[in-house]
C-alpha positions in Angstrom: -6.5 3.5 -4.6 -7.2 2.4 -1.1 -5.6 -1.1 -1.7 -2.6 0.7 -3.0 -2.4 2.7 0.0 -3.0 -0.3 2.3 -0.1 -2.1 0.4 2.5 0.5 1.0 1.4 0.9 4.4 1.8 -2.7 5.3 5.0 -3.0 3.4 6.5 -0.1 5.3 5.9 -1.7 8.4 2.5 -0.6 9.8 0.0 -2.5 11.0 -2.8 -2.0 8.7 -6.5 -2.3 8.5 -8.3 -1.8 5.1 -11.9 -1.1 5.3 -14.9 -1.3 2.6 -18.7 -1.4 3.0 -18.4 -4.3 0.4 -16.8 -8.0 1.6 -16.5 -8.7 -2.2 -14.5 -5.5 -2.4 -12.4 -6.5 0.1 -11.4 -10.0 -1.3 -10.6 -8.6 -4.5 -8.7 -5.8 -2.9 -6.8 -8.5 -0.7 -6.0 -10.8 -3.7 -4.9 -7.8 -5.8 -2.4 -6.7 -2.5 -1.0 -10.7 -2.5 -0.5 -10.3 -6.3 1.5 -7.4 -5.7 3.4 -8.9 -3.3 4.5 -11.9 -5.0 5.6 -9.8 -8.0 7.7 -7.7 -6.0 9.4 -10.9 -4.6 9.9 -12.0 -8.2 11.3 -8.8 -9.0 13.5 -8.7 -5.8 12.0 -5.6 -4.5 11.1 -7.3 -1.2 12.5 -10.7 0.3 10.1 -13.5 0.9 10.3 -12.7 4.6 9.4 -9.4 4.1 6.3 -10.5 2.2 5.3 -12.5 4.5 5.4 -9.9 7.2 3.7 -7.7 5.1 1.0 -9.3 4.5 0.5 -10.8 8.4 0.3 -7.1 9.2 -2.8 -6.5 6.8 -6.3 -7.3 8.1 -9.6 -6.3 6.6 -13.1 -5.3 7.7 -16.6 -3.9 6.7 -16.8 -2.6 10.2 -15.4 1.3 10.1 -15.7 1.8 13.9 -13.8 -1.3 14.5 -11.1 0.0 12.2 -10.7 3.2 13.3 -10.9 2.2 17.2 -7.0 1.9 17.4 -5.8 3.8 14.7 -3.1 6.4 14.8 -3.6 7.4 11.1 -7.0 7.0 9.3 -6.3 7.4 5.7 -9.6 7.8 3.6 -9.9 6.8 -0.1 -13.6 7.1 -1.0 -15.4 8.5 -4.0 -14.3 12.2 -4.9 -17.3 13.5 -3.3 -17.1 16.1 -0.4 -20.4 14.8 1.3 -19.4 11.0 1.5 -16.0 12.1 2.7 -17.2 14.1 5.5 -19.6 11.4 6.4 -16.7 8.8 6.7 -14.6 11.2 8.9 -17.4 12.1 11.1 -18.2 8.1 11.7 -14.3 7.9 12.2 -14.2 11.0 14.5 -16.7 9.2 17.0 -14.6 5.9 17.2 -11.0 6.8 16.8 -8.5 7.6 19.2 -8.3 11.3 20.3 -4.6 11.4 18.9 -5.4 9.7 15.6 -4.5 11.9 12.6 -7.1 12.1 9.7 -5.7 12.1 6.2 -7.8 12.5 3.2 -6.4 11.1 -0.4 -8.1 13.7 -2.7 -6.9 15.3 -5.7 -8.9 18.2 -5.1 -11.0 18.5 -2.1 -10.7 20.6 0.9 -8.9 19.4 4.0 -10.2 22.5 5.9 -13.7 21.7 5.1 -13.4 17.9 6.1 -11.5 19.0 9.2 -14.1 21.5 10.2 -16.7 18.6 10.3 -14.8 16.9 12.9 -13.4 17.6 16.2 -10.0 17.7 15.2 -9.6 20.1 12.6 -5.7 20.6 13.4 -5.1 16.9 13.1 -6.8 16.7 9.7 -4.5 16.8 6.3 -4.7 15.8 2.8 -2.2 12.7 1.4 -2.7 13.0 -2.3 -1.5 9.6 -3.3 -0.9 8.9 -7.2 -2.2 5.5 -9.1 -0.7 3.0 -8.9 0.5 3.7 -5.5 3.1 1.3 -5.1 5.0 2.7 -8.4 4.6 6.3 -8.0 6.9 8.1 -6.0 4.9 11.7 -4.7 2.8 12.1 -2.2 1.1 15.8 -2.1 0.8 16.7 1.6 -1.9 19.3 1.7 -2.4 21.4 5.1 -5.9 22.5 5.7 -6.3 26.0 7.3 -6.0 24.5 10.9 -3.4 21.7 10.5 -0.8 21.7 13.0 3.0 21.7 12.1 3.1 18.3 14.3 0.4 16.9 12.2 2.2 17.9 8.9 5.7 16.8 10.2 4.0 13.2 11.3 2.7 12.9 7.9 6.0 13.7 6.0 7.5 10.9 8.1 4.9 8.4 7.5 5.4 9.0 3.8 9.1 8.7 3.9 8.6 5.5 5.7 6.6 4.4 3.0 9.4 5.4 0.4 7.7 8.2 -1.0 8.8 11.9 -1.7 6.7 14.6 -0.8 6.0 18.2 -1.6 4.1 20.5 0.8 0.8 22.4 -0.7 -1.2 25.3 1.1 -4.6 24.4 0.5 -6.1 25.7 -2.7 -8.4 24.1 -5.2 -6.7 21.4 -7.1 -3.4 21.7 -5.3 -0.8 21.4 -7.9 -0.7 18.4 -9.8 -4.4 18.1 -10.4 -4.8 21.8 -11.6 -2.0 21.3 -14.1 -3.3 17.5 -15.1 -7.0 18.4 -15.3 -5.9 21.1 -18.0 -3.9 18.6 -20.2 -6.3 16.0 -20.2 -9.2 18.3 -20.7 -7.4 19.5 -23.7 -6.7 16.2 -25.1 -10.2 15.1 -25.0 -11.4 18.4 -26.8 -8.6 17.3 -29.6 -10.3 13.8 -29.5 -13.7 15.3 -30.2 -12.5 18.0 -32.7 -11.0 15.2 -34.7 -7.5 16.7 -34.7 -5.9 13.3 -33.9 -6.6 9.8 -32.3 -6.5 9.0 -28.6 -3.2 6.8 -29.3 -1.7 9.4 -31.3 -2.3 12.2 -28.9 -1.0 10.0 -26.1 2.1 9.1 -28.3 2.7 12.9 -28.8 2.9 13.7 -25.2 4.9 10.4 -24.1 7.8 10.9 -27.1 7.0 14.6 -27.6 7.0 16.0 -24.0 8.4 13.2 -22.2 5.4 12.3 -20.1 5.6 8.9 -18.8 1.9 8.4 -19.6 -0.5 9.8 -22.2 -3.4 11.9 -20.9 -5.8 9.8 -22.2 -4.2 6.7 -20.9 -4.2 8.4 -17.6 -7.7 9.3 -17.7 -8.7 5.8 -18.5 -6.6 4.5 -15.6 -8.1 6.7 -12.8 -11.7 6.6 -14.1 -13.8 9.0 -16.8 -16.3 9.4 -13.7 -13.6 10.4 -11.2 -12.1 13.1 -13.7 -15.3 14.6 -14.5 -16.2 15.0 -10.7 -12.6 16.6 -10.5 -13.6 18.9 -13.3 -16.9 19.8 -12.2 -15.4 21.0 -8.8 -12.2 22.8 -10.2 -14.8 24.3 -13.0 -17.0 25.7 -10.0 -14.3 26.8 -7.8 -11.7 28.0 -10.6 -13.7 29.1 -13.5 -14.2 28.2 -17.3 -10.8 26.9 -18.1 -11.9 23.8 -16.1 -15.2 23.2 -17.8 -15.2 19.8 -19.0 -15.0 19.0 -22.2 -18.5 17.6 -23.7 -16.9 14.2 -24.8 -16.0 13.2 -21.1 -19.7 14.0 -20.0 -21.2 12.1 -22.8 -18.6 9.1 -22.2 -19.6 8.8 -18.7 -23.3 8.9 -19.1 -22.5 5.7 -21.8 -20.9 4.0 -19.0 -17.3 4.3 -20.7 -15.6 4.7 -17.4 -12.0 3.3 -18.4 -10.2 0.5 -17.4 -12.7 -0.5 -15.0 -15.6 -0.6 -17.0 -13.8 -2.1 -20.0 -13.9 1.0 -22.1 -13.1 4.6 -21.9 -10.9 6.2 -24.8 -9.5 2.7 -25.2 -10.9 -0.9 -24.9 -9.6 -3.2 -22.2 -10.1 -7.1 -21.7 -12.5 -8.0 -19.0 
């Protein structure tokens, strides 16, 4: 998600710094962004000049204080664990300019709680991007309790500059899309474990019968079974039994079947 957000940011004309704790991840991310830019040129989505300019606006670093030191906007896309996110933003808060806005790319977590851990709750908000970022048009913009109107409007403007459509969400666990998507995906996983149909046929049914662009099991493989499990556990804690994770999801995560990133989830992928 982080590399996808960096891509749309750089293409939109923003000077962009992509930070990670691992050099190898940054090298992989930059190579993937280069490949996405090249593909955009071949499909006439970008000119060669636009592609070259976008890559020139993108730099990488493992140094978080350095990455945020001159930032107007900090977008976090770390693991979906509230403690990790808070740690990142507390560090960023100490080194980012006072005017900088903090945005968390979360599908379920509380921007209110994150903002309260910093000295700028009025400048903290959630930007829920969708995967793959360069293709998906929506960003859910989620206000925290103290998010200012000015902060919200600025993020709407940034999203439009990135070529995205937005919806406004007042914070509640799971926002809009995750509450619905997690229920659909969880029910699909229950049907697999009950032997109702194969993953391929369940996905085909929702693509062709309900006009979903991607089946729920294809989607969970894309986002990562471990990430979906964390989302389900959080929503189960906050919203009750309807979000209790399907046992097969917990079993697959324990087995290391995490989806595309591990080579196996509900489907098998070449590595």
